[in-house]
N, C-alpha and C positions, 0 to 999 in steps of 0.2 A: 316876625312875623317867622315862622318856621316851617311855611309849607316847601316839599319837597327838599330838605330839610333834614324829614324827624326819622329814624328810626323806629322801631315795634316795643324795642327795650326803654328807648328814650321816651314813647307816648303812656307806655307802660307806667315810667320815672313820672311824665304831668300831670296825668291823672289820680294820681295818688297824694299831687301835691294840692292837686284844685274841691273847691269844694260843690263842683258839680263839673257839668257836662254836658253842652246845648248842643243838638248838631242831626243829621235824617240817620234816619235804622239802614245802617251800614256796619261793616265790619270795625270799624275802632269804637262806636257807641256800644255794641257786642263786648269788645275788650272795657269796656265802661263798666260792663254789667259784669264781666268776673273780674275789675278789679275791684269790687264795692262802693264805686262812685256814682254816687245819685246823676241822672240825667232826664232831664228833656229831651224824645226824639220824637221826629215824624214822617212818615215816611209810605210809601207804597202806596198799591188805590184797590192792596184788597183790603178784604169787608173782615178780613180773619185778624191782623195785624198782629192786633193787641191780645190774641188768646196764644196768637204760634208766639208771637214774642217773650207771654210771661211762662206758656208750659213750656218751648224749647230753648226759648235762645237765653235766659235769663236764670237762669238755677241757683243763686245766692239769691234771689228775691231780691237784688238790688233796690234800692225807691228807685218810681219812675213815670214820671208824666204823661200820655199822648197828646200829639196835638193832629189834628186834622192837615193832612201834608197839604192840604188847598185853605193854610191858614194865612198865604200873602194875601188873602179878600178879607179876612177878618183877622188884622192884625192883634189884635183884643184877645184871643183865644191865647194866642203866642204866649202875649205878659200875664195873661192870667195865670198861664201853665208856669210860667217862670214865678209867679207869689206864688204858689202853690207846695214849689216845691224849695221855692226861699225859705222857705217858712217848716218842713220839713225837719224836723228833731235829728237825721240824719242828716242833713247839712247844717242846722243850727249849732249842732256841739262838736263842729272839726274845727280845727286851727286851721281856715285853709285860704291860698288863694283867692284871690275871686271868681268868678266863670270862667270856663276858657271855652272856646270857641270852636268846630271843628267846621271847614268845608263841605263844598257841595262834594267836591275830589277826595274826600277824604282823608286830608290834614288836618295835621294840628296847624291853630292861628299865633 
């Protein structure tokens, strides 16, 4: 576990090693987009979060799957998003480590 021990440069290096990143919409998830690491993201109660993410926060068009932030009431939605992203060519073409999980505290696990 790397909570409270991960610098920004460490996080970038870890993301480059991972097949994909999973976590809530936060700075580290935008960093995943900037590093080209496919990701599954949830967050925000705003209805326009998906549009804003694609138009403003993912300029490289890194592959992303969105999950309704209330997925905890329907865990299958998160599992479906993980399955779709796991099958994405951007993930399957990577000779990479297992999924990297990001905590709600925006630190790498």
